[in-house]
MINUMAR-700053 format. One line per 8 residues: for each residue x, y, z of N, C-alpha, C. Coordinates in Angstrom, 1 decimal. Atoms other than C-alpha are relative to their C-alpha. Layout:
BEGIN
X/Y/Z/X/Y/Z/X/Y/Z | ...
end
This chain:
BEGIN
-1.1/-0.2/-0.9/3.7/4.7/-14.4/0.6/-1.9/0.6 | -0.3/1.2/-0.5/5.8/1.6/-13.1/0.0/-0.5/1.7 | 0.2/0.7/-1.4/5.6/-0.5/-9.9/0.9/0.5/1.0 | -0.9/-0.2/-0.9/8.7/0.7/-8.5/0.6/1.2/-0.9 | -1.1/-1.4/0.7/10.9/4.1/-9.0/0.7/0.8/0.7 | -1.3/-0.8/-1.0/13.9/6.0/-7.8/-0.7/1.1/0.3 | -0.2/-1.3/-0.8/13.6/8.7/-6.0/1.2/1.0/0.2 | -1.6/-0.6/-0.7/17.3/9.6/-5.7/0.2/-0.5/0.9
-0.9/0.5/-1.5/20.0/9.0/-3.5/0.0/-1.2/0.4 | 0.0/1.7/-0.6/19.5/5.6/-3.3/-1.4/-0.7/0.2 | 1.6/0.4/-1.2/15.8/6.0/-2.2/-1.1/-0.7/-1.1 | 0.9/0.7/1.3/13.2/3.9/-4.3/-1.3/0.1/0.7 | 1.3/-0.1/-0.6/9.1/3.8/-3.8/-0.1/-1.0/-0.8 | 0.7/1.1/1.0/7.1/1.0/-4.4/-1.6/0.3/0.3 | 1.2/-0.5/0.1/3.3/1.7/-5.2/-0.5/-1.1/-0.1 | 1.2/1.3/0.1/0.1/-0.3/-4.5/-0.6/0.4/0.6
1.2/-0.6/-0.9/-3.2/0.6/-4.1/-0.6/-1.6/0.7 | 0.5/1.1/-1.2/-5.1/-1.3/-1.0/-1.2/-0.6/-0.7 | 1.0/0.5/0.2/-8.3/-3.2/-1.9/-1.3/0.8/0.7 | 1.4/-1.2/-0.1/-10.5/-0.4/-0.3/-0.1/1.1/-1.1 | 0.3/-0.8/0.9/-9.3/2.1/-3.1/1.4/0.8/0.4 | -1.1/-0.8/-0.8/-6.4/3.5/-0.7/1.4/-0.2/-0.7 | -1.3/0.3/0.3/-2.9/4.1/-2.4/0.8/0.5/0.8 | -0.9/0.1/-0.9/-0.2/3.3/-0.1/1.6/0.2/-0.8
-1.4/-0.4/0.7/3.4/4.0/-0.8/1.2/-1.3/1.4 | -1.3/0.7/-0.7/6.8/2.0/0.8/1.3/0.6/-0.6 | -1.1/-0.7/0.4/9.9/4.0/0.5/0.8/-1.4/0.1 | -1.2/0.5/-0.5/13.3/1.9/0.6/1.3/0.1/-0.5 | -1.8/-0.2/-0.2/17.0/1.9/0.4/0.9/-1.2/-0.2 | -1.1/1.3/-0.5/20.1/-0.9/0.3/0.7/0.4/0.5 | -1.2/-0.3/-1.2/22.7/-0.7/2.6/0.9/-1.7/0.5 | -0.8/1.5/-0.6/25.3/-4.0/2.7/-0.3/-1.1/-0.9
1.0/1.7/0.9/23.6/-6.3/0.1/-1.6/0.1/0.2 | 1.3/0.5/-0.4/20.0/-5.9/1.9/-0.8/0.8/-0.4 | 1.0/-1.5/-0.1/17.1/-3.5/1.7/-0.3/-0.3/1.0 | 0.4/-0.4/-0.8/15.8/-1.9/3.9/-1.3/1.1/-0.2 | 1.6/-0.6/-0.1/11.9/-0.5/4.1/0.4/1.4/1.1 | -0.1/-0.7/-0.9/12.4/2.8/5.7/-1.0/0.8/0.6 | 0.9/-0.5/-0.4/9.3/4.5/5.5/-1.2/-0.2/-0.7 | 0.9/0.3/0.8/5.6/3.8/4.7/-1.5/0.5/0.2
0.9/-0.9/0.2/2.3/6.1/4.0/-0.7/-0.1/-0.6 | 1.2/-0.5/1.1/-0.7/6.7/2.6/-0.2/0.9/-0.8 | 0.1/-1.5/0.6/-0.7/9.1/0.0/-1.6/0.4/-0.4 | 1.4/-1.1/0.2/-3.7/11.8/-0.3/0.3/1.1/-0.7 | 0.1/-1.2/0.9/-2.0/14.1/-2.7/1.1/-0.6/-1.4 | -0.4/1.0/1.4/-1.0/13.3/-6.7/2.1/-0.1/0.7 | -1.2/0.2/0.1/2.8/14.4/-5.5/0.8/-0.6/1.4 | -0.5/0.8/-1.3/4.7/12.4/-2.6/0.6/1.6/1.0
-0.8/-1.6/-0.5/5.4/15.4/0.1/0.8/0.3/0.5 | -1.7/-0.8/-0.4/8.5/16.8/0.9/0.0/-0.7/1.6 | -0.1/0.0/-1.4/7.9/15.9/4.7/0.2/-1.7/0.0 | 0.1/1.7/0.6/7.4/12.1/3.4/1.6/-0.4/0.0 | -1.0/0.2/0.6/10.4/11.8/1.8/1.7/0.7/0.6 | -0.6/-0.3/-0.3/12.5/13.9/4.1/-0.2/-1.3/1.7 | 0.4/1.0/-1.3/11.5/11.2/6.9/1.1/-1.3/-0.4 | -0.7/0.9/0.7/12.6/9.0/4.5/1.4/-0.3/-0.2
-1.5/-0.4/0.0/15.9/10.4/3.8/1.1/0.0/1.1 | -0.6/0.0/-1.5/16.7/10.9/7.4/0.0/-1.7/0.5 | -0.6/1.2/-0.3/16.2/7.3/8.1/1.1/-1.0/-1.0 | -1.3/-0.1/1.1/18.8/6.6/5.0/1.0/-0.2/0.8 | -1.5/-0.6/-0.3/21.2/8.4/6.5/0.3/-0.7/1.3 | -0.2/0.6/-1.4/20.8/6.7/9.9/0.8/-1.6/-0.4 | -0.7/1.6/0.7/21.3/2.9/8.2/1.6/0.6/-0.5 | -1.3/0.4/0.7/24.3/3.9/6.1/1.0/0.8/1.0
-1.2/0.1/-1.1/25.9/5.5/9.2/0.2/-0.8/1.1 | 0.5/1.1/-0.7/24.9/2.9/11.0/0.5/0.1/1.8
end
């Protein structure tokens, strides 16, 4: 799986494994030529939980609407 993957609607996910084996994710988007990290979380399930995506998309909309 790639290090970064698109999550749809201009939202992207960065994947990383921390030294203790914990899996972390950071969701980000671009706006006005800048990168915004909108949400980060520790992954506990194989699939990205819908609540994590919903929160990231809510924050993305706040950035887009200024």
